[in-house]
Every structure is written in C-alpha cells, then in structure tokens.
C-alpha positions as CSV (number, residue, x, y, z in Angstrom):
1,M,-39.3,-16.2,2.5
2,V,-37.7,-12.8,2.6
3,Q,-34.8,-14.0,4.7
4,S,-34.0,-16.7,2.2
5,I,-32.9,-14.1,-0.5
6,Y,-29.2,-14.6,-0.9
7,Y,-26.3,-13.3,-3.0
8,N,-22.5,-13.6,-2.5
9,S,-20.2,-11.7,-4.8
10,W,-17.3,-13.9,-3.9
11,F,-18.8,-17.2,-5.3
12,S,-18.7,-17.9,-9.0
13,F,-22.3,-19.1,-9.1
14,H,-23.4,-15.6,-8.0
15,K,-20.9,-13.5,-9.8
16,K,-18.7,-14.6,-12.7
17,P,-15.9,-13.7,-13.3
18,F,-14.7,-12.7,-9.9
19,G,-13.4,-9.3,-9.1
20,A,-12.3,-6.4,-11.3
21,V,-12.8,-6.6,-15.1
22,K,-11.7,-4.9,-18.2
23,P,-14.3,-3.1,-20.5
24,N,-16.7,-5.2,-22.5
25,T,-16.3,-8.2,-20.2
26,P,-19.7,-9.9,-19.6
27,V,-20.3,-10.3,-15.9
28,E,-23.0,-12.8,-15.0
29,L,-24.8,-11.9,-11.7
30,S,-27.3,-14.3,-10.1
31,I,-29.3,-13.9,-6.9
32,Y,-31.3,-16.6,-5.2
33,V,-34.9,-15.5,-4.3
34,P,-38.1,-17.4,-3.3
35,E,-40.4,-18.6,-6.1
36,S,-43.1,-16.2,-4.9
37,T,-41.1,-13.3,-6.4
38,T,-42.9,-11.4,-9.1
39,E,-40.0,-9.3,-10.4
40,V,-36.3,-8.9,-9.8
41,L,-34.2,-6.0,-11.1
42,L,-30.5,-5.4,-11.2
43,V,-30.0,-1.7,-10.5
44,V,-26.7,-0.2,-11.7
45,Q,-25.2,3.2,-11.2
46,S,-21.9,4.3,-12.7
47,S,-19.3,6.4,-10.9
48,N,-19.7,8.9,-13.7
49,P,-21.8,11.6,-12.1
50,E,-23.6,12.4,-15.3
51,E,-25.1,9.0,-15.4
52,G,-28.1,7.9,-13.3
53,K,-29.3,4.6,-12.1
54,I,-30.4,2.0,-14.7
55,S,-32.5,-1.0,-14.0
56,F,-32.2,-4.3,-15.8
57,P,-34.9,-7.1,-15.5
58,M,-33.4,-10.3,-14.3
59,V,-34.4,-13.7,-15.8
60,L,-35.6,-16.6,-13.7
61,K,-33.4,-19.7,-14.2
62,K,-33.5,-23.0,-12.5
63,N,-33.5,-23.4,-8.7
64,A,-35.0,-20.0,-8.1
65,Y,-31.9,-18.1,-9.3
66,Y,-32.5,-14.8,-11.2
67,S,-29.7,-13.8,-13.5
68,Y,-28.5,-10.9,-15.7
69,T,-25.3,-10.5,-17.6
70,F,-24.1,-6.9,-17.3
71,T,-21.3,-5.7,-19.5
72,P,-19.4,-2.6,-18.3
73,K,-18.4,-0.4,-21.2
74,N,-16.2,2.3,-19.8
75,A,-12.9,2.4,-18.0
76,P,-11.5,3.6,-15.7
77,E,-14.9,3.5,-14.0
78,L,-16.6,2.0,-11.0
79,Y,-20.0,0.4,-11.3
80,F,-22.2,0.2,-8.2
81,Y,-25.2,-2.2,-8.1
82,Y,-27.9,-3.8,-5.9
83,F,-31.0,-5.9,-6.4
84,E,-34.6,-4.8,-6.3
85,V,-37.0,-7.7,-5.4
86,T,-40.8,-7.4,-5.6
87,M,-42.7,-10.2,-3.8
88,K,-46.3,-11.1,-3.1
89,E,-46.8,-11.7,0.6
90,E,-50.2,-12.3,2.2
91,G,-52.0,-10.9,-0.8
92,A,-49.9,-7.7,-1.0
93,Y,-46.9,-6.7,-3.1
94,H,-43.7,-5.6,-1.2
95,T,-40.4,-4.4,-2.6
96,Y,-37.1,-5.1,-0.9
97,Y,-33.6,-4.1,-1.8
98,Y,-30.6,-6.4,-1.5
99,G,-27.2,-4.8,-1.2
100,A,-23.8,-5.0,0.5
101,K,-23.4,-4.8,4.3
102,E,-20.8,-2.1,4.2
103,Q,-19.5,0.4,1.6
104,G,-16.7,-1.1,-0.5
105,Q,-17.3,-4.6,1.0
106,G,-18.6,-7.6,-1.1
107,G,-19.5,-11.1,-0.1
108,V,-22.9,-11.9,1.5
109,G,-25.2,-8.9,1.6
110,Q,-28.4,-8.0,3.4
111,L,-31.9,-6.7,2.8
112,Y,-32.9,-3.1,3.0
113,A,-36.5,-1.8,3.3
114,N,-35.8,1.5,1.4
115,D,-33.8,2.1,-1.7
116,H,-32.2,5.3,-0.2
117,E,-30.7,3.1,2.6
118,V,-29.2,0.4,0.4
119,V,-25.4,0.0,0.3
120,F,-24.2,-0.7,-3.2
121,Y,-21.9,-3.5,-4.3
122,Q,-18.8,-2.4,-6.3
123,L,-17.7,-3.6,-9.7
124,T,-14.3,-2.3,-10.7
125,C,-13.6,-1.7,-14.4
126,F,-10.0,-1.0,-15.2
127,K,-8.5,0.0,-18.5
128,E,-5.9,-2.8,-19.1
129,Q,-3.7,-5.3,-17.4
130,D,-0.7,-3.5,-15.9
131,P,2.0,-5.8,-14.5
132,A,5.0,-4.3,-12.9
133,P,8.5,-5.3,-14.0
134,L,9.3,-8.9,-13.0
135,W,12.3,-7.7,-10.9
136,Y,9.9,-5.6,-8.8
137,R,7.4,-8.4,-8.1
138,Q,10.3,-10.7,-7.1
139,S,11.8,-8.1,-4.8
140,I,12.0,-7.9,-1.0
141,F,12.4,-4.2,-0.2
142,Y,14.3,-2.6,2.6
143,Q,13.3,0.9,3.5
144,I,16.1,3.2,4.6
145,F,15.7,6.5,6.4
146,P,19.2,7.7,5.4
147,D,20.1,9.9,8.4
148,R,19.3,7.0,10.7
149,F,21.0,4.0,9.1
150,F,24.8,4.2,9.3
151,N,27.6,6.7,9.1
152,G,30.3,5.4,6.8
153,N,33.0,7.9,7.6
154,E,35.9,6.1,9.4
155,D,36.2,8.8,12.0
156,G,32.5,9.1,12.6
157,R,32.4,12.8,11.5
158,V,29.1,14.1,10.2
159,N,29.1,15.5,6.7
160,A,28.3,19.2,6.2
161,P,26.3,19.9,9.4
162,K,23.4,22.3,8.8
163,K,23.1,25.6,10.6
164,N,20.6,25.8,13.5
165,S,20.6,22.1,13.9
166,F,22.0,19.7,16.6
167,L,23.8,16.4,16.5
168,Y,23.2,13.7,19.1
169,G,25.8,12.9,21.7
170,Q,25.3,9.2,21.2
171,L,23.7,7.1,18.5
172,T,21.5,5.4,21.1
173,D,19.9,8.7,22.1
174,N,16.1,8.8,21.3
175,P,15.0,11.2,18.6
176,L,13.7,14.5,20.0
177,Y,12.3,17.7,18.4
178,I,13.2,21.1,19.7
179,K,10.1,23.3,19.1
180,D,9.3,26.9,19.7
181,K,6.3,28.3,21.6
182,T,4.0,27.9,18.6
183,G,5.0,24.2,18.1
184,D,7.1,24.8,15.0
185,I,10.4,23.0,14.7
186,L,13.2,25.3,16.0
187,R,16.2,23.1,15.4
188,W,16.4,19.9,13.4
189,D,18.2,16.9,14.8
190,F,20.7,14.7,12.9
191,Y,22.6,11.4,13.6
192,G,24.8,11.5,10.5
193,G,23.8,8.5,8.4
194,N,25.1,8.8,4.8
195,F,25.5,7.2,1.4
196,L,28.8,5.7,2.3
197,G,27.2,4.1,5.3
198,I,24.6,2.4,3.2
199,E,27.3,1.2,0.8
200,K,29.4,-0.2,3.6
201,K,26.3,-2.1,4.9
202,I,25.6,-3.8,1.6
203,P,27.1,-7.1,2.9
204,Y,24.6,-6.9,5.9
205,L,21.7,-6.4,3.5
206,K,22.8,-9.3,1.3
207,E,23.1,-11.6,4.3
208,L,19.6,-10.6,5.5
209,G,18.4,-11.5,2.1
210,V,16.7,-8.3,0.8
211,N,17.3,-7.3,-2.8
212,A,15.8,-3.9,-3.3
213,I,16.1,-0.5,-1.5
214,Y,13.5,2.2,-1.0
215,L,15.2,5.4,0.1
216,N,13.4,8.1,2.0
217,P,14.2,11.6,0.4
218,I,17.8,12.2,-0.4
219,F,17.6,15.7,-2.0
220,L,18.9,18.9,-0.5
221,A,16.5,20.0,2.3
222,T,16.4,21.7,5.7
223,S,14.9,18.9,7.8
224,N,16.2,15.5,8.7
225,H,13.4,13.8,6.9
226,R,13.9,15.9,3.7
227,Y,10.3,16.1,2.7
228,D,10.8,19.8,2.5
229,T,12.9,19.8,-0.7
230,T,15.3,22.7,-1.3
231,D,16.7,21.5,-4.6
232,Y,15.5,18.5,-6.6
233,L,18.7,18.4,-8.7
234,K,21.1,18.2,-5.7
235,V,21.6,15.5,-3.1
236,D,21.9,16.7,0.5
237,P,25.6,17.2,1.3
238,M,25.0,15.7,4.8
239,L,24.4,12.4,2.9
240,G,27.4,12.9,0.7
241,T,28.2,14.0,-2.8
242,E,26.4,13.3,-6.0
243,E,29.3,11.1,-7.0
244,E,29.0,9.1,-3.9
245,F,25.2,8.6,-4.5
246,L,25.8,7.5,-8.1
247,H,28.5,5.1,-6.9
248,L,26.2,3.7,-4.2
249,V,23.5,3.0,-6.8
250,Q,26.0,1.5,-9.2
251,K,27.4,-0.7,-6.4
252,L,23.9,-1.8,-5.4
253,H,23.1,-2.7,-9.0
254,E,26.3,-4.7,-9.3
255,E,25.3,-6.6,-6.2
256,G,21.9,-7.5,-7.6
257,F,19.8,-4.8,-5.9
258,H,17.2,-2.4,-7.3
259,V,16.7,1.1,-6.0
260,I,13.6,3.4,-5.8
261,L,13.6,7.0,-4.6
262,D,11.0,9.0,-2.7
263,G,9.5,11.7,-4.9
264,V,8.0,14.7,-3.0
265,F,6.4,16.7,-5.7
266,S,3.3,18.2,-4.0
267,H,5.2,20.8,-2.1
268,V,8.7,22.2,-1.4
269,G,10.5,23.8,1.5
270,K,10.0,27.5,2.2
271,D,13.7,28.0,1.9
272,S,14.0,26.1,-1.4
273,R,15.6,27.9,-4.4
274,Y,12.1,27.9,-5.9
275,F,10.3,29.7,-3.0
276,N,13.4,31.2,-1.2
277,K,11.7,32.8,1.8
278,N,14.9,33.1,3.7
279,K,16.9,34.7,0.9
280,D,19.4,31.9,0.8
281,Y,19.4,32.4,-3.0
282,G,19.4,36.2,-3.1
283,E,16.3,37.9,-4.2
284,T,15.3,35.2,-6.5
285,G,12.5,32.7,-6.0
286,A,8.7,33.3,-5.8
287,F,8.7,34.9,-2.4
288,W,10.8,37.8,-3.4
289,N,10.3,38.2,-7.1
290,K,7.0,38.1,-9.0
291,N,9.1,37.9,-12.2
292,S,10.8,34.7,-11.0
293,P,10.2,31.8,-13.3
294,Y,9.1,29.9,-10.2
295,Y,6.4,32.5,-9.2
296,P,3.6,30.7,-11.3
297,W,4.4,27.5,-9.4
298,F,2.8,28.8,-6.2
299,T,-0.6,30.3,-5.2
300,F,-0.5,33.5,-3.2
301,T,-3.6,34.9,-1.6
302,N,-1.9,38.0,-0.2
303,Y,1.6,38.4,-1.7
304,P,4.1,37.5,-0.3
305,N,3.2,36.3,3.2
306,E,0.0,34.5,2.6
307,Y,0.2,31.5,0.3
308,K,-1.2,28.0,-0.2
309,T,0.6,25.5,1.9
310,W,0.5,21.7,2.4
311,W,-1.9,21.0,5.2
312,G,-1.5,24.5,6.6
313,I,2.2,24.1,7.3
314,K,3.9,27.4,6.5
315,D,7.3,25.7,6.0
316,L,5.8,23.7,3.1
317,P,4.5,25.9,0.2
318,E,2.3,23.9,-2.0
319,V,3.1,23.7,-5.7
320,N,0.6,24.0,-8.5
321,K,0.9,20.7,-10.1
322,S,-1.1,21.8,-13.1
323,N,1.5,24.4,-14.0
324,R,3.1,23.2,-17.3
325,D,6.5,24.6,-16.5
326,F,6.6,22.6,-13.2
327,Q,5.4,19.5,-15.0
328,E,8.2,19.8,-17.5
329,F,10.7,20.4,-14.7
330,I,9.6,17.2,-12.9
331,F,9.0,14.8,-15.8
332,G,9.9,16.4,-19.1
333,D,11.9,14.4,-21.6
334,E,15.1,16.4,-21.2
335,D,16.7,18.2,-18.2
336,S,13.9,17.1,-15.8
337,V,14.2,15.7,-12.3
338,L,13.3,12.2,-13.5
339,D,15.7,12.5,-16.4
340,K,18.6,13.5,-14.2
341,W,18.0,10.6,-11.8
342,Q,17.2,8.0,-14.3
343,I,19.9,5.7,-12.8
344,V,17.3,4.6,-10.2
345,D,14.7,1.9,-10.9
346,G,11.6,3.7,-9.9
347,W,9.8,6.1,-7.6
348,R,7.5,6.1,-4.6
349,L,5.3,9.2,-4.9
350,D,4.7,10.9,-1.6
351,V,1.1,12.0,-0.8
352,A,-0.3,10.8,-4.1
353,D,-3.7,12.2,-3.0
354,E,-2.2,15.7,-3.5
355,L,-1.1,14.9,-7.1
356,P,-3.7,15.2,-10.0
357,D,-4.2,12.0,-12.0
358,S,-2.8,13.8,-15.0
359,F,0.4,14.6,-13.1
360,I,0.8,11.0,-12.0
361,S,0.1,9.8,-15.6
362,G,2.8,12.2,-16.8
363,I,5.4,10.7,-14.5
364,R,4.3,7.2,-15.5
365,H,4.6,8.0,-19.2
366,H,8.1,9.3,-18.6
367,L,9.2,6.2,-16.8
368,D,7.6,3.9,-19.4
369,Q,9.9,5.3,-22.0
370,R,12.9,4.0,-20.0
371,K,11.5,0.5,-19.5
372,E,11.7,-1.7,-16.3
373,K,10.8,1.3,-14.1
374,V,8.2,1.1,-11.3
375,L,5.9,3.7,-9.9
376,I,4.3,3.3,-6.5
377,G,2.0,5.8,-4.7
378,E,1.4,6.7,-1.0
379,V,-2.3,5.9,-0.6
380,W,-3.6,4.8,2.8
381,E,-7.0,3.5,1.9
382,D,-8.6,1.2,-0.7
383,A,-7.1,2.8,-3.8
384,S,-9.8,1.5,-6.2
385,N,-12.6,3.8,-4.8
386,K,-10.6,6.6,-3.1
387,I,-12.2,10.0,-3.3
388,S,-9.7,12.8,-2.8
389,Y,-10.6,16.5,-2.7
390,G,-14.1,15.7,-4.0
391,K,-12.9,13.7,-7.0
392,R,-12.7,9.9,-7.5
393,R,-9.2,8.9,-8.3
394,N,-7.9,6.6,-10.9
395,Y,-4.6,5.7,-9.3
396,I,-4.7,2.0,-10.3
397,L,-7.3,1.8,-13.0
398,E,-5.7,3.6,-16.0
399,N,-2.0,2.9,-16.5
400,S,-1.1,5.3,-13.7
401,L,0.4,3.8,-10.5
402,H,1.7,0.2,-10.7
403,G,0.5,-0.1,-7.1
404,V,0.2,1.6,-3.7
405,M,1.7,1.3,-0.3
406,N,-0.5,-1.4,1.3
407,Y,-1.6,0.3,4.5
408,P,-4.9,-1.6,4.6
409,F,-3.1,-4.9,4.9
410,R,-0.9,-3.5,7.7
411,Q,-4.0,-2.4,9.6
412,L,-5.7,-5.8,9.3
413,I,-2.6,-7.6,10.4
414,I,-2.4,-5.5,13.6
415,E,-6.1,-5.7,14.3
416,L,-6.0,-9.5,14.0
417,L,-3.0,-9.9,16.3
418,N,-4.2,-7.4,18.8
419,K,-7.6,-9.1,18.9
420,E,-9.4,-6.0,17.6
421,K,-11.0,-8.0,14.8
422,S,-11.9,-11.6,14.5
423,P,-10.3,-14.0,11.9
424,Q,-13.6,-13.9,10.0
425,E,-13.7,-10.1,9.9
426,V,-10.1,-9.9,8.7
427,A,-10.7,-12.5,6.0
428,G,-13.7,-10.6,4.8
429,E,-11.8,-7.3,4.4
430,L,-9.0,-9.1,2.6
431,M,-11.5,-10.6,0.2
432,A,-13.0,-7.1,-0.4
433,L,-9.6,-5.8,-1.5
434,K,-9.1,-8.8,-3.6
435,E,-12.4,-8.2,-5.3
436,N,-12.0,-4.4,-5.8
437,Y,-8.4,-4.4,-7.1
438,P,-7.2,-5.6,-10.5
439,K,-5.2,-8.7,-9.9
440,D,-2.0,-7.0,-11.1
441,V,-2.4,-4.3,-8.5
442,L,-2.6,-6.8,-5.7
443,L,0.7,-8.3,-6.8
444,N,2.2,-4.8,-7.3
445,N,1.3,-3.2,-4.0
446,L,4.2,-2.4,-1.6
447,N,3.3,-4.2,1.7
448,N,4.5,-3.0,5.0
449,I,4.0,-3.5,8.7
450,S,6.1,-0.4,9.7
451,T,7.1,2.8,7.9
452,H,8.5,6.2,8.8
453,D,4.8,7.4,9.1
454,T,3.6,4.7,11.5
455,E,4.4,3.2,14.9
456,R,6.9,0.4,14.6
457,I,5.4,-3.1,14.6
458,F,7.4,-4.2,17.6
459,S,5.8,-1.4,19.7
460,V,2.4,-1.9,18.2
461,L,2.5,-5.5,19.2
462,R,3.7,-4.7,22.7
463,E,7.2,-6.1,22.1
464,N,5.8,-9.6,21.7
465,E,8.4,-11.4,19.5
466,K,6.0,-14.3,18.6
467,K,3.4,-11.8,17.4
468,V,5.9,-10.0,15.2
469,N,6.9,-13.4,13.7
470,L,3.2,-13.9,12.8
471,A,2.9,-10.3,11.4
472,C,6.0,-10.8,9.4
473,G,4.7,-14.1,8.1
474,M,1.4,-12.5,7.0
475,M,3.2,-9.7,5.2
476,F,5.4,-12.1,3.3
477,M,2.5,-14.5,2.5
478,L,0.0,-11.9,1.3
479,P,0.1,-10.7,-2.3
480,G,2.3,-7.7,-2.9
481,V,5.9,-6.8,-2.4
482,P,7.1,-7.0,1.2
483,T,9.0,-4.1,2.7
484,I,11.1,-4.1,5.8
485,Y,11.5,-0.8,7.6
486,Y,15.1,-0.4,8.6
487,G,15.8,-1.7,12.1
488,D,12.5,-3.7,12.4
489,E,14.5,-6.9,12.0
490,G,16.8,-5.6,14.8
491,G,14.1,-5.0,17.3
492,L,13.8,-1.2,17.1
493,T,10.8,0.2,19.0
494,G,9.1,3.5,18.4
495,G,5.8,5.2,18.6
496,K,4.8,8.0,16.2
497,D,7.2,10.4,14.6
498,P,9.9,11.1,15.8
499,E,10.1,7.9,18.0
500,N,9.8,5.6,14.9
501,R,13.0,7.1,13.4
502,K,15.7,5.9,15.9
503,F,19.2,5.1,14.8
504,F,19.9,1.5,13.7
505,P,20.9,-0.6,16.7
506,W,24.0,-2.1,15.1
507,N,25.5,-3.2,18.4
508,H,22.5,-4.9,19.9
509,L,20.3,-6.6,17.3
510,N,17.4,-8.7,18.6
511,P,18.5,-12.2,17.5
512,T,15.0,-13.7,17.6
513,L,13.5,-11.0,15.4
514,Y,16.5,-11.1,13.1
515,Q,16.1,-14.8,12.5
516,S,12.4,-14.5,12.1
517,Y,12.7,-11.9,9.3
518,K,15.6,-13.8,7.7
519,K,13.5,-17.0,7.7
520,W,10.5,-15.4,6.0
521,I,12.8,-13.6,3.5
522,S,14.4,-17.0,2.6
523,Y,11.0,-18.7,2.2
524,R,9.7,-16.0,-0.1
525,Q,12.9,-16.0,-2.2
526,H,12.6,-19.7,-2.8
527,N,8.8,-19.9,-3.6
528,D,7.5,-18.0,-6.7
529,L,4.0,-18.6,-5.5
530,L,4.5,-15.9,-2.9
531,S,5.3,-13.3,-5.5
532,L,3.2,-14.4,-8.5
533,G,0.4,-16.6,-7.2
534,D,-3.2,-16.0,-6.5
535,F,-4.4,-15.8,-2.8
536,L,-7.2,-16.7,-0.6
537,P,-7.7,-16.2,3.2
538,V,-8.9,-19.1,5.3
539,Y,-10.2,-18.9,8.8
540,S,-12.0,-20.6,11.7
541,K,-13.3,-19.1,14.9
542,E,-9.8,-18.9,16.4
543,L,-7.4,-19.6,13.5
544,F,-6.3,-17.6,10.5
545,G,-4.5,-18.6,7.3
546,I,-3.4,-17.5,3.9
547,I,-3.2,-19.7,0.8
548,R,-1.1,-18.7,-2.3
549,Y,-1.7,-20.9,-5.3
550,S,-1.5,-21.4,-9.0
551,D,-1.8,-24.3,-11.4
552,K,1.7,-25.3,-10.2
553,G,0.7,-25.9,-6.6
554,Y,0.0,-24.1,-3.4
555,A,1.5,-22.8,-0.2
556,M,-0.6,-22.3,2.9
557,Y,0.2,-20.7,6.3
558,I,-2.2,-21.3,9.1
559,F,-1.5,-19.8,12.5
560,N,-2.9,-19.4,16.0
561,P,-3.2,-15.8,17.1
562,T,-4.7,-16.8,20.5
563,N,-3.0,-17.5,23.8
564,E,-4.4,-21.0,24.0
565,E,-3.4,-24.2,22.1
566,Q,-5.7,-24.9,19.1
567,V,-6.2,-28.1,17.2
568,I,-6.8,-27.6,13.5
569,S,-10.2,-28.9,12.5
570,V,-10.5,-29.0,8.7
571,E,-14.3,-29.1,9.0
572,E,-14.3,-25.7,10.7
573,L,-12.1,-24.0,8.1
574,N,-13.9,-21.4,5.9
575,F,-12.6,-19.9,2.7
576,N,-15.2,-17.2,1.7
577,A,-14.9,-18.6,-1.9
578,E,-14.2,-21.8,-3.7
579,S,-11.2,-23.4,-2.1
580,P,-8.2,-24.1,-4.4
581,I,-7.4,-27.1,-2.2
582,S,-9.9,-29.9,-1.7
583,Y,-11.1,-30.7,1.8
584,K,-9.8,-34.2,1.3
585,K,-6.3,-32.9,0.6
586,L,-6.5,-30.5,3.6
587,A,-7.6,-33.4,5.8
588,E,-4.5,-35.3,4.7
589,V,-1.9,-32.6,5.4
590,L,-3.5,-31.1,8.5
591,H,-4.6,-34.2,10.3
592,G,-3.7,-34.1,13.9
593,V,-1.9,-30.7,13.7
594,S,-2.0,-28.8,17.0
595,L,-0.9,-25.2,17.1
596,R,0.7,-23.7,20.3
597,P,-0.2,-20.2,21.2
598,L,1.1,-17.6,18.7
599,D,2.5,-20.4,16.5
600,G,1.9,-21.3,12.9
601,Y,2.1,-24.1,10.4
602,L,3.4,-23.8,6.8
603,V,2.2,-26.3,4.2
604,S,3.1,-26.7,0.5
605,E,2.2,-29.3,-2.1
606,K,5.7,-30.9,-1.7
607,N,6.4,-30.7,2.0
608,L,5.3,-29.7,5.5
609,E,7.4,-27.4,7.6
610,N,6.8,-26.4,11.1
611,K,7.3,-22.6,11.4
C-alpha cells in the first residue's frame, strides 16, 4: 500500500498549472494514496525565514486522489512543500512523508520515514511576466574576446602596447601566462585584436548568420581580459579610440546587429583611477588619499595595504556596491557609465552573485527608461533558488535580470554526449529547470556551450565533430538565446583559461564545424518556434530529443548519442509530461527511421529533414 503513493509535479492531474506562477494564482495539488489513508496534509514552507511550516488538510476526491488548492500570496518568493500521509496498517497508525527525490528537482517523488529527512518540492512565485525585447529573443549571439578576434590595421601593428606586457611572435602561438614566484601575473600577453578588426569582419559574421554581438570587456584595463577595469569611461586604446568604437556599433546597427557589453561592477583594477595603487594618477584615488571621493567605495581593514578584494585577488579591490555615490556613477540618470554608453543594446553583468539585488534592480531601472535594452547576469546555477553569501537571490523573480547565462544547459549537453548521464537523467534535469523558471526567463536565458570561462566544446567533446554537431543542435533547439563563442565554428580547441582564449584561426577554419554551425543558425533563423515556442524533452533508453511547440505547430529533433545504430521506437519514447504531439502522429512521421551513431533527425509539422 505504501509504495502505491504517487505524485508527479510535471503532470497536470497532479499539479495545475505547471511550473512557476504569479501571486494569487490558485495551484491545485493532488496526490494518489491508498484508500486506507486516514489523513493527508499538504505541508508548505515559505522561503521567508520569518514564516514557519503550515499544514493544510487535503480533501479526498474520486479514485483515491487527495487534493488541495494552494494560493501563493507573495512574490518574489519560493514556496516549498511536501505531503504528510497517515495510514492505518495492521491495526496501527503510521505517518509517512512524500517529497522530491533531490533538492530543486520535481517530477516523481519518494517516501521518507521522517519529516526531517524529506526533500521539499519547489513552487516558484514571481512578481510579473518579464519578456525581453523581441529583437533579443530572435537573436543569435556571437561572443567576441576582443584581443583574440582580428587586428584590422593594414600593417598588422598593435595599437598602444602596454608597459610590462608582451606580444606574440605569431598569431598561431598558444596563449601563455608569465607569472612570478607567488603565481601572480608578471606580464600580460596580447595578440592585438581591435575594434577595426571586428568591423572588417562584419561580412564574415553576416555570412555565418549571427545577428548580435556580446563583447567581453572593452574598457581601459591592465590585463588582456579587461576584467580589472581602470576607467569605465574610456575604451582601452589597444582596441582603438572611442570614435572607432562608436563607429563600430553604428556600423553593426546599420547591418542589422545588436550589441551588448560586459559590465564588471563588483571590483576594479588596483591601478584604476579609483584605487590607484601604482600612482598612475598621482596621489589621487583611495589607496593614497582618504579624502579622495573614491575612498568610500572601498573597504580597508588596515589602511592602505589591507583591503577587501574580489576572491582574495590583491589586483582586484572589491567595490562597496551599496555606496550611493558608486551607484550613481554606474547607473545614475546623468553622467553615469550606463548613460555614457547608451548606444549599446544591453549588458551582461559579470559575477552577478557579487552584486546586491538592489544594485541589479537599479541597473535594470536605468535600462528600462531607454526601452528595448536587455540585462543578462552571469549565474552558473539554477537562478530561481540560488543562495549567495547566505541570502536567497531574486535575480529572475522581480523585474531584475531578464535572464542568465545558461550554464546548467551547457553542463547537461556535455554530460549527455560524454555519457556521464543517461537521456532520462538529462530530461529530468531539463524539466526541473522548466518547472522552476518563469517561462519568460527560459526564453530569455543566454545559452552557451563554450565561453571565456570554460573549456571549449571541441576539446570537451574530444574533438569529435559529430558530437559538436549534436551539442550545437541542442543549444539551438533548447529555449533561450544561443551564443557562439568566437572560433568555436572554426574548430578552436582549448582547455581552461588561458587555453580557451586563442587567436581566431582565420587561415584554417574547420569546414565541417563551420557548416554545422551555419546549418543550425539558418534553421533557427527560419523557425520562430525555436525562439518563442514552449519546449519538452523526449527520451528513450538510448535516444534523446527536444520538442519546440506552440498552437502553430512543432519542431522535434531526435538524435542518437551512442556509437551504435538505433531504430526509433515510438512506443519507447518518454516525455515526462503530457506530449504536445499525439503518439499516432509520432508513429506516422517516425515510422522506420533509423539513426546512425551520433546522428539526428529533425521533424516539423510541414516537412521532414535529415540532419
């Protein structure tokens, strides 16, 4: 009897409506229990630490289903719940607890003997719908690490080389750090990519098919990555002049591109004009002058040599983001950083974990006054329930970030293709994210399979071109905005930083990978379902698939991640929820389809295409 207790948060007859909800939305929860049950309670606890658990008696309905309609009142807030079941067995009363199998995961749960062991289900309550601008959702981004893309100077000279740095002898040289005995960077390395180089490669980007650019930091800094900002109001002269940057953005806009910048606001460089440890700006700055207007921006524990830093890196003094003057400097209405660079179409916030919710909201408020701007945050985990520095964050639940960098999707893609997780496990984790995130956020997230902070996908998948094609297909089919890290389409390899930051291989592109990326870009450009439609994963023991659908139709990609040929058996396909496509229809379009190793099949309501 006990084992027959059953609840599945992904099916409408157990939980309706599905997923995240707005305040005052009735959510009907129903659990199946044997008829010998004497009492069933819904136990709910809010993410508000001041509120305790509340129990609600569930009502027996037909077919041994106990139901209760819970209405969340507050947002942004998470509600966590489980079921308490009291049964009479062999003349004695026993209480069991039914909850989720893993934290943050929904779907089918399991029984627990003690209430202190039970894992709660999550119900996300968000403030309001928050669609990103339509241009953003219909974008295919190309991420450029400026120093490593292209030098547009005809003679190949490098603009304004920095002191105590070195330039590579050849562009094919692998990146290398020169460190001192303590492990600190002694000399920064540069290849010489610049704004003019990006502008000259606009025809290449258009031919590839992308229509939006995400630029890693461009502001004056000491390092090649420029996450150690020296001056937020100046572009780095190695990249070019401010006039050249503005002309680049104008030219990109004329060619139908949008542009977002990397905003690094949690910390600055030690040699910045704000901190000025090296006296590059005289005896101004917080390090040399307590009367400096920048002094309150930083936290000194023993002035001037001991101060709060980002992750203990002495080169990166941390900024007090609660300081009103700093806030005004970054996102004030006039003469602020965001105001100066309002020519761009949005921002990606570096290390959003380090930025208070109020700071992120201030940036969002500023951007909303300009219209059609987008704000994305660097968050590596499930952003709906992320706890950072002991506080639950509201990144995506209260008109803050439009979305986040979708590292969870990347991880699942890799784990599936490297056989570290089964198709069923990957489908389950994708469903969990679908359930926890507001629908708009799923469509707003910036998807990736490589970035400047990760190993390149070609290396992660052991330089297997067919696997990269499947990874690319998953990224383009999943909800969210796909992002190509420069050079991935050309076959660049690379492990962790700095190996993942090689110069673009202009003279030896990998033709197979290039065509694979171009194919998927074209398919997404010509199918609105992939940018605006709902999604559902589908799987069997060996196969995996993604369905995008709306009332206008569907597109489905099923592929074989194994090294053996597989015949698609419709009877063996699982959806984890109600399928948007009938099994009869599936049987018609998939009848007799056999998939070669590491091959896929793309189906739409109008045609079939072998991919």
